[in-house]
N, C-alpha and C positions, 0 to 999 in steps of 0.2 A: 504493499500501500503506500503511496507516494505521499509524503509528508508536504503540506503547503510551503511554499517558498516565503520565508517573511518578506516584507517590504523593506528595502534600504533606504534609509533616510540620508541624503546628501550632507555632509558637514556644512556647518554655517560658513559662509564665506562673507568677506567683506568687501563690498563692491565699490564703496567711496573711500577716498582717502582724504584726510585734512591736509592739504598741501601748505597751510599756513604755519605748519610745525616743522618744516624744514629748517635745519640749522642755518645760522646766518654764513657760516663758510661755504656751505654748499650753494646757497644763494648767490653767493659773492662769485663764485665761480661760473655759474650760468650767466648771471648779469654782465659778467665781463665779456660774453660772446655777443652780446646785443649792442645795438647803436643806442646814442643818446635819445633819439626819437623814441625808440621801442620801449625804453625804460620809463621816460616820462609820461608817454601817453598809454601805455599799457601795463608791462609786468609790474612797474613800480607802485602801482595804485591798485592791486588785486586786493591787498588787507595790509593791516598796519606792520606785521612783521616784514612783509615785503617791501614795504615802504622804507622801513628803518634799514633793511639791508640795501636799498636803492640810493641811499645817502651816503654810503662809505665813500669817503674822498677818493681813494684809490681809483674807482670806477671812472671819475672823470678827469683824469689826466690827459686823455684824447677825447674832444667833443667834436663830433661830425654831425652837423644838424643840415640836411637838405631842406628845401621847403616842401614840407609835408603837408600843409595846409595854404589855401589862397588867402593868407590873411598874415601881413607882414608884422603887426602887433603880436599876433599869438607867437610868431616863430621867435620874435625878439624876446618875450617873455620866457618861452622855453630856454632859448640860449642863456638869459640871464639865471634861471634857476641851475642849469647846469655848471655855470660858473661859480654861482656859491656854493654848490655842493663840493666843488674841487677843492675848497679851504685853501686857495692860493697856491694849489699844485698843478694847476692847468699848465700842459706843456704844448700840446697841440689844438688848435682851432681852426675847424674847416667849416665853410657855410657856403649856400648858393642863395644869390637873389636877395634876401631879406635884410642883410646886414646894413646899417646906417651908422652914422658918425657917433651917435649917442651910445649906441652897443658898444663900438671899439673903445668908446672912453671908458665904459663900465668894465670891459675886460681889461684894460691896461691899468686900472686902478686896483684890481683884485687879481691879478695873474703876473707878478714880477718875474716868475720862472718861464714865462711862454716862450718857446723854442721853434715852433713852427706855426705859420699863418697862411691859411688858402682861401682865397676869396674869390669865387667864381661868379660873374656877371652880376656885381652888387654896385647897381647904378646909383645908389643913394650914399655911397661912401664918396666923401670929397677928398681931395688932395690934401687938405687941413686936417681932416680926420685921421687919415692915414699916417700924416706926419707926426700928429700928437701921439698915436698908437706906439709908433716906432720909438719916439722919445721916453715912452715909458716901460719899454720891454728890452733893455740893453742885452740880454742873453739870447734873442732872437737868431736863429741859425738860418732857416729855410722860409722863403718867401715866395709865394705864388699867388699871382694876380693874373686873372683872365676875365676879360670885358669889364664894361662897368665904368672904368677911370679913364681920364684923358690925360695923358702924360706927355702931350706936345709941348705944353708951356706956352701955348698962345692965349692962354685966358687969364684973369685975375687970381687964380688959385693954383700957383706953383707948388710943386711937390719940394718939399724941403727935407733933405735927409740926413738925421744926425749921424755922427760917426758911429759906426756899427762894427765893432771889433769881432764880435762873434758870428757875424753873417756870412755863410759860407755858400748858399746856393740861392739863385734869384731865378724864377722862371716867368716870364711875362709873355700873355698870348691875346690876340684879338683886341689890340689896344693900338691907338695912336701914340707914338712916342717920339722924342725929339733927340737930337745928338746932346744937346745939352743936359737932358734929363739921364742919359744914359751915363754921360760924363760924372753926373753927381753920383748916381749908384757905385761906379767905379772908384771915385776918389774917397766916398765915405765908408768904402767896405774893403780895409786893406788886406783882408785875408780871404776875400771872395775866390772860389774855385770852380764855380759854374754860373754862367751867365747866359741864359736861353732867352733871346727875344725874336727867335726867327719867326714867328708867327705874328709879329707886330707889323704894323705900318710906320715906316721912318716917314717923318714929315720932311726932313733935310736928310742930306747925303751924310753918311758915316765916312769921315775923313780920316787921313792917314794919323793924324794926332790921337784920336780916339783909338784907333787900333793899336797905336804904340802903347796907350795907357793900359789896354787889354792884354798885353803881351803875357803878363804873369798869371792869366787866369788859365787855369787847366783845361776847362771846357768851355769853348765860347761859341755862341751862335747868335750873329748880330743880324737885325732886320735888313731886309731888302728894300731900297728906297723905290724900285720901279715895278718889279714883279707882283708885290702884294697890293698895290694900290687899286687896281679894278675889283679884286675880291672883296677889300673893305667896302668899296664903293657899293657892291651888290648887297653886303650885309647890312649897310646904312639903309638903304632903299626897302629893303625887307622889314627891318625894323620900323620905318616911317610907315610903311602900309599897315602894319599890323597894329599901329597905334591909332589909325584912322576909323573911328567909330561909325562913320557914315558909309562905310562900303562893307559889302560882304564879300571878304577876301576868300572864302571858300570856293567861290565860284571862277577863280582864276583858271584858265585852261590848263591841262595837263603839260602841255609842250613849254608853257611859260614857267611853270613851276619847276620843270626838269631843268631848265637853263640856270634858274636861282641856286636850286639845290645842289647843282655841279660844283658850285664855288663854296660849298659849305663843307666843314669836315664831319667826319662819322659822328662825333660826339654831338654836334650842333644838332645834326638831323634826328639822333635817337633820343636826345633830351630836349629838345626845343622845337623845332620848326616842323618835324615829322609827326608831332602830336597835337599839332592846333586844332585839326578838324579830320574828318573821315577822308575828305578829297586830298588833303595835303599828306596824309598818312598813306595814301594809295600811291601818290608820287613818289614819296620817300622809299617805297619799295620797288621801284624801277630798277632792275638787274644792273643797267650800266653806270648807275651812280656808286656801286659798290665794288668796282673793278680794283679800286685802290683803297685800303682801308688802313686810316692812321689814328690809332687810339693812344698817341705819345701823351696827350694832356691828362688822361686818367691814370697813366703810370706815374707820370710825374706828381700828379696829386696824391697817391694814394700812400 
C-alpha cells in the first residue's frame, strides 16, 4: 500500500533587501564609478545613508557635469553642490555649455588645488572670468577650452594670463585666436609642454617670432591662418541660423545640410548639430560624412 507523499513546504525566502543598510565603504566604491550628475540626481538621493555616502569628499575630486537638463541655473546649482562636497579637494572640473563667470568664481574661491579645467562650448564665460579663475588656481596643470570664448583680442575683454608655473598642457579648439593671445600663453607658462591650437582659427599670421618662443614646447600644434577660416565661417553661419526663432530650420534641404555638416567634426555632429531635430539627424547619418572620423578632442578632454 502506497503511503501518501507529504507536501513539501518551500523554505521561506527573503525577496526584498534593505539596500539602505549597505556599509559606507561599499557605497563609496560604487559611487566612485558614477559621474557627478548620476550621484546628484539619482543614487545620492535614494535614502539618508546613501546621501551620507554621496557627501564623502574624495568622490568629488573629479567633477564632470554635462548639460543634463536644459536649464543653466539647475546645472550651475548642481556644480556648486559638487564643489562644496569636495571640501576644497577638487582637482578636475569638466563641463559643457552652462558654465558662466559666476560659477568660475565660485570654483576658484573653493578649489585652491584645481589642476585640470575643461570648458566645452561655454559661451557665457568671458575672458575676464577665465582670467580671474586662473589667478585663483596657481596649481592648474591642464587647460582645455573648446568653443564659446573669443581669444582674438579684438574686443574690450582681453584675456590676461597670470604667470602659471604649473601649467603643462593647453588645448584650444573651435576658437578665434590671435597671435597676441598665443604669445601670452607661451610667455606666462614657462613650463608648458603641450600647446594644441590646431583646430582654432588664427585671426592673424603666426610669425617667426612666436614660433621661436614656442621652440621649447615639446608638442606644438599652431593654428592655420588660411585653411580653417572657411570651416569656422560655416560654423558661425550654422549657429546664427539656429538662433533665429522666426525660421523652421528643420526644413533645410538634405543637400544643404550635407554641405554644412561636411565642415564639422565628428564630435560636433554626434553631440550637437546632428541632434537638433529628426531631419538634421537623418542628414548626420549620411555615410560620406563619416569617411574620416577625428575624435581627438574627446581623447584630449578625457
